[in-house]
matplotlib code that plots the C-alpha trace (Angstrom):
import matplotlib.pyplot as plt

x = [-34.9, -35.7, -33.2, -33.5, -32.5, -31.7, -32.1, -29.1, -29.6, -30.3, -27.4, -28.0, -28.6, -25.5, -23.2, -22.3, -21.4, -19.2, -17.6, -16.8, -15.8, -13.6, -12.9, -13.6, -10.8, -9.3, -8.1, -4.9, -1.7, -0.6, -3.7, -3.1, 0.6, -0.4, -2.9, -0.3, 2.3, -0.3, -1.3, 2.3, 2.9, -0.1, 1.0, 4.4, 3.7, 6.8, 6.0, 2.5, 3.8, 6.4, 3.8, 1.6, 4.4, 5.5, 1.9, 1.6, 4.9, 3.8, 0.5, 2.4, 4.8, 2.1, -0.7, 1.3, 1.6, -2.2, -2.1, -0.2, -0.6, 3.1, 5.3, 8.6, 10.5, 8.4, 9.9, 8.0, 10.2, 8.1, 8.9, 12.6, 13.8, 10.3, 9.6, 6.7, 3.4, -0.2, 0.9, 4.1, 3.7, 7.4, 8.7, 10.8, 14.4, 16.8, 15.2, 11.6, 10.9, 8.3, 10.1, 7.0, 6.6, 10.3, 10.3, 7.3, 8.9, 12.2, 10.5, 8.6, 11.8, 13.8, 11.0, 10.7, 14.4, 14.6, 11.8, 13.2, 16.8, 15.5, 13.4, 16.1, 18.8, 16.6, 15.6, 19.2, 20.4, 17.8, 18.4, 22.2, 22.3, 19.7, 21.5, 24.9, 23.7, 21.6, 23.8, 27.2, 30.3, 31.7, 28.4, 28.9, 32.5, 31.9, 29.0, 30.8, 33.9, 31.7, 30.3, 33.7, 35.0, 32.1, 32.6, 36.3, 35.5, 34.9, 31.2, 30.9, 33.9, 32.7, 29.2, 30.6, 32.8, 30.2, 27.3, 29.2, 29.2, 25.4, 24.1, 21.8, 20.6, 18.2, 17.6, 16.7, 20.4, 21.2, 18.8, 20.4, 23.8, 22.8, 21.2, 24.3, 26.3, 23.6, 23.0, 26.2, 25.7, 22.1, 23.2, 25.7, 23.0, 20.6, 23.3, 23.9, 20.2, 19.9, 22.7, 20.8, 17.5, 18.6, 19.2, 15.7, 13.2, 10.8, 13.6, 15.2, 11.8, 11.2, 14.6, 14.0, 10.7, 12.5, 11.4, 13.6, 16.1, 14.8, 11.3, 12.6, 14.3, 11.2, 8.7, 10.6, 13.8, 12.8, 9.5, 11.4, 13.8, 11.0, 10.9, 14.5, 14.1, 11.1, 13.0, 16.1, 14.1, 12.4, 15.6, 17.2, 14.7, 16.0, 19.6, 18.9, 17.3, 20.3, 22.7, 20.7, 20.7, 24.4, 25.2, 22.8, 24.2, 27.7, 26.2, 26.4, 22.7, 19.6, 20.5, 18.8, 16.2, 14.8, 15.2, 15.5, 16.0, 19.8, 19.8, 17.6, 19.9, 22.9, 21.3, 20.1, 23.2, 25.0, 21.9, 20.6, 21.7, 20.0, 17.1, 16.5, 13.4, 15.6, 17.2, 15.3, 12.0, 13.8, 16.1, 13.1, 11.3, 14.4, 15.0, 11.3, 11.3, 14.5, 13.4, 10.0, 11.5, 13.8, 10.8, 8.9, 12.0, 12.3, 8.6, 8.7, 11.7, 9.9, 6.6, 8.3, 10.6, 8.8, 11.4, 11.2, 8.7, 6.1, 6.4, 9.4, 7.7, 4.6, 6.7, 8.5, 5.2, 4.0, 7.1, 6.8, 3.2, 4.1, 7.0, 4.7, 2.1, 4.7, 6.1, 2.6, 1.8, 5.2, 4.6, 1.0, 2.2, 5.0, 2.5, 0.4, 3.4, 4.3, 0.8, -0.8]
y = [-39.0, -38.2, -38.2, -35.7, -36.9, -34.4, -35.4, -34.9, -32.7, -34.6, -34.7, -33.7, -36.5, -38.1, -36.1, -39.0, -41.3, -38.7, -37.8, -41.4, -42.4, -39.4, -37.9, -40.1, -41.9, -40.1, -41.6, -43.7, -41.8, -43.8, -42.7, -39.1, -39.4, -41.0, -38.3, -35.6, -37.3, -37.7, -34.1, -32.9, -35.3, -34.0, -30.4, -31.1, -30.5, -32.2, -35.4, -35.5, -34.9, -37.6, -40.1, -39.4, -39.9, -43.2, -44.5, -43.6, -45.3, -48.5, -48.4, -48.0, -50.8, -53.4, -52.2, -51.2, -54.7, -54.7, -51.5, -53.1, -56.3, -56.8, -58.8, -57.4, -60.3, -60.7, -59.0, -57.4, -57.9, -55.6, -52.6, -52.2, -49.0, -47.5, -44.2, -43.9, -44.5, -45.7, -49.3, -49.1, -46.4, -45.9, -47.2, -50.3, -51.3, -52.8, -56.3, -55.1, -55.4, -53.0, -50.4, -49.6, -53.2, -53.4, -50.2, -51.2, -54.6, -53.0, -50.5, -53.3, -55.4, -52.4, -51.4, -54.9, -55.2, -51.8, -52.6, -56.0, -54.7, -51.8, -54.2, -56.9, -54.3, -52.3, -55.5, -56.7, -53.3, -52.9, -56.3, -56.0, -52.4, -53.0, -56.2, -54.5, -51.5, -53.3, -56.2, -54.4, -56.2, -58.9, -58.9, -55.3, -55.7, -58.7, -57.1, -53.8, -55.7, -57.3, -53.9, -52.3, -55.3, -55.0, -51.2, -51.7, -54.1, -52.6, -53.5, -52.8, -54.9, -57.8, -57.7, -57.7, -60.7, -62.8, -61.9, -63.4, -66.7, -66.5, -66.6, -69.6, -68.4, -65.7, -62.2, -63.1, -63.9, -60.5, -58.9, -60.7, -59.7, -56.0, -56.1, -57.7, -54.5, -51.9, -52.1, -51.2, -47.4, -47.8, -50.4, -48.0, -45.3, -47.8, -49.0, -45.4, -44.8, -48.1, -47.2, -44.0, -45.8, -48.7, -46.3, -44.8, -45.5, -47.7, -50.0, -50.3, -51.0, -53.8, -55.2, -55.2, -56.9, -59.8, -59.2, -61.1, -59.0, -59.9, -59.0, -55.6, -55.0, -55.8, -54.1, -51.1, -50.4, -50.9, -49.0, -46.0, -46.1, -46.8, -43.2, -43.3, -46.8, -45.7, -42.7, -44.8, -47.5, -45.0, -43.4, -46.9, -47.8, -45.1, -46.0, -49.7, -48.9, -46.8, -49.6, -52.2, -49.9, -49.3, -53.0, -54.0, -51.2, -52.9, -56.4, -57.6, -57.4, -58.7, -61.2, -61.5, -62.3, -60.4, -56.6, -53.8, -50.1, -50.6, -53.1, -50.8, -47.8, -49.9, -51.1, -47.6, -45.6, -46.2, -45.5, -42.5, -39.8, -41.5, -43.3, -41.3, -43.3, -46.3, -44.3, -41.4, -43.1, -45.4, -42.6, -40.3, -43.0, -43.7, -40.0, -39.5, -42.4, -41.5, -37.8, -38.8, -41.2, -38.4, -36.1, -38.7, -39.2, -35.5, -35.2, -38.2, -36.7, -33.5, -35.2, -37.6, -35.1, -32.9, -30.2, -29.7, -28.6, -26.1, -26.5, -24.1, -21.5, -21.7, -21.6, -18.5, -16.8, -17.8, -16.6, -13.2, -12.8, -13.8, -11.4, -8.7, -9.4, -9.4, -6.1, -4.5, -5.7, -4.4, -1.0, -0.9, -1.8, 0.8, 3.4, 2.6, 2.9, 6.2, 7.6, 6.2]
z = [99.5, 96.0, 93.2, 90.5, 87.1, 84.5, 80.9, 78.8, 75.8, 72.6, 70.2, 66.6, 64.3, 63.1, 65.4, 67.8, 65.0, 63.3, 66.6, 67.5, 64.0, 63.4, 60.1, 57.1, 55.6, 52.7, 49.5, 49.6, 49.4, 46.4, 44.5, 45.4, 44.3, 41.1, 40.3, 41.0, 38.8, 36.0, 36.2, 36.0, 33.1, 31.2, 31.9, 30.2, 26.5, 25.3, 27.2, 25.7, 22.2, 22.7, 24.0, 21.1, 18.6, 20.3, 20.2, 16.5, 15.8, 17.6, 15.7, 12.4, 13.4, 14.3, 12.1, 9.0, 7.6, 7.2, 5.1, 2.2, 0.3, -0.1, 2.2, 3.3, 1.7, -1.4, -4.5, -7.3, -10.4, -12.5, -10.3, -9.6, -7.9, -8.3, -6.5, -4.0, -5.7, -4.9, -5.4, -3.4, -0.8, -0.1, -3.4, -4.1, -3.8, -6.3, -6.2, -6.2, -2.5, -1.1, 1.0, 3.1, 4.2, 4.9, 6.9, 9.0, 9.7, 10.6, 12.9, 14.6, 15.1, 16.4, 18.9, 20.3, 20.7, 22.4, 24.8, 25.8, 26.2, 28.4, 30.5, 31.1, 31.8, 34.3, 36.2, 36.4, 37.5, 40.2, 41.7, 41.6, 42.9, 45.6, 46.9, 46.9, 48.7, 51.3, 52.3, 52.0, 53.0, 50.7, 48.7, 47.8, 47.0, 44.7, 42.8, 42.4, 41.2, 38.5, 37.6, 37.3, 35.3, 32.8, 32.5, 31.6, 28.8, 25.4, 25.0, 21.3, 20.5, 22.6, 21.1, 17.6, 18.3, 20.2, 17.9, 14.9, 16.7, 17.5, 14.0, 14.7, 18.0, 16.7, 17.7, 21.3, 22.0, 20.5, 22.9, 25.9, 24.7, 24.5, 27.9, 29.4, 28.7, 29.4, 33.2, 35.1, 35.5, 36.6, 39.2, 40.7, 41.1, 42.6, 45.0, 46.2, 46.7, 48.6, 51.0, 52.0, 52.2, 54.4, 57.4, 57.2, 60.0, 58.1, 56.8, 60.3, 61.8, 59.3, 60.0, 63.8, 63.3, 61.7, 58.1, 55.6, 53.7, 50.3, 51.3, 52.6, 49.3, 47.3, 49.6, 50.9, 48.8, 45.2, 45.5, 46.7, 43.7, 41.2, 40.0, 39.0, 37.4, 35.3, 34.0, 33.3, 31.6, 29.3, 28.2, 27.9, 25.2, 22.9, 23.7, 23.0, 19.6, 18.7, 19.8, 17.8, 14.8, 14.9, 15.3, 12.5, 10.3, 10.5, 10.1, 13.7, 14.7, 13.0, 10.3, 6.8, 5.6, 8.6, 8.7, 11.2, 10.9, 11.1, 8.2, 6.1, 6.7, 5.8, 2.6, 1.6, 2.4, -0.8, -3.0, -0.9, -3.4, -6.3, -4.6, -1.4, -0.4, 0.4, 3.3, 4.5, 5.5, 7.9, 9.1, 9.8, 11.9, 13.9, 14.7, 15.6, 18.0, 19.8, 20.1, 21.4, 24.0, 25.2, 25.5, 27.6, 29.8, 30.5, 31.3, 33.7, 35.4, 36.0, 37.0, 39.5, 41.0, 43.5, 43.2, 39.5, 36.9, 37.9, 41.7, 42.1, 40.1, 42.3, 45.4, 44.1, 43.4, 46.8, 48.4, 46.8, 47.9, 51.4, 51.5, 50.1, 52.8, 55.5, 54.3, 54.2, 57.7, 58.9, 57.3, 58.8, 62.3, 62.0, 61.1, 64.1, 66.4, 64.9, 65.2, 68.3]

ax = plt.figure().add_subplot(projection="3d")
ax.plot(x, y, z, "-o")
ax.set_aspect("equal")
plt.show()
């Protein structure tokens, strides 16, 4: 008995490996999400302009001291109340101090205080809100009672009273004091988002697998509220700078001999009609920074929110084209039924 063996047809080169291996792995989803957010952010002209302005202000704040030979605390007694000139770019004040050096120093101090306040308050709000929303029960009640209690207290009055007793503690204590009263609303929003997230499938699966609650919060809860936290932190920088300026204006913030935008505005307010350079340079930088930060916050909100920005406009155009296509096909099919 003879057996007939039939040779199998040869497969094309590289087909078996491709069939067994399947489609090549695509780029990580996070990378695709990051590119999409970046493209939306670059498409928002306001956010781009705001980012450029903020970068220029930071460059001026930290590189400006190298553009002038004068120190912000060193007076020039031969030039009192001098207008802007080649020697003194922004003029001098009543004791001969260089206004450009003081403005740059004040901008630097205000920016550092605003960034630190926004960072500390956002971290505190995210931890408190996520723990309250995830654990619930007495933890939620205790943390929300603390939030409500701090919301009832008049923050400005408490800061003015406490800051007067912290004269020797430096501006770091002032930063912590501002951050202490700047996180409660954000914590409430994070708590609400956490309550909705803790019932999602991936959070329940991690809980059933025995993952520790703090690890679930750090690996699953906080990354899903990161978009809101980024936007809130961006806007909080401008709010912190405004708060610092207001408190320093009334003498409760940065203490002499150091300066900030608030102390410069307070010192130049009375002399602004006669010597405008003592007031308007610092005021212009403050307005530019707050406006630029708000533009960045609006751009981040549109870029991180999939339902905002240019996406709805594209969907509306797509919907109109689909509707038009369906109507054309309907008319064509009706004409065929009418004339067989």
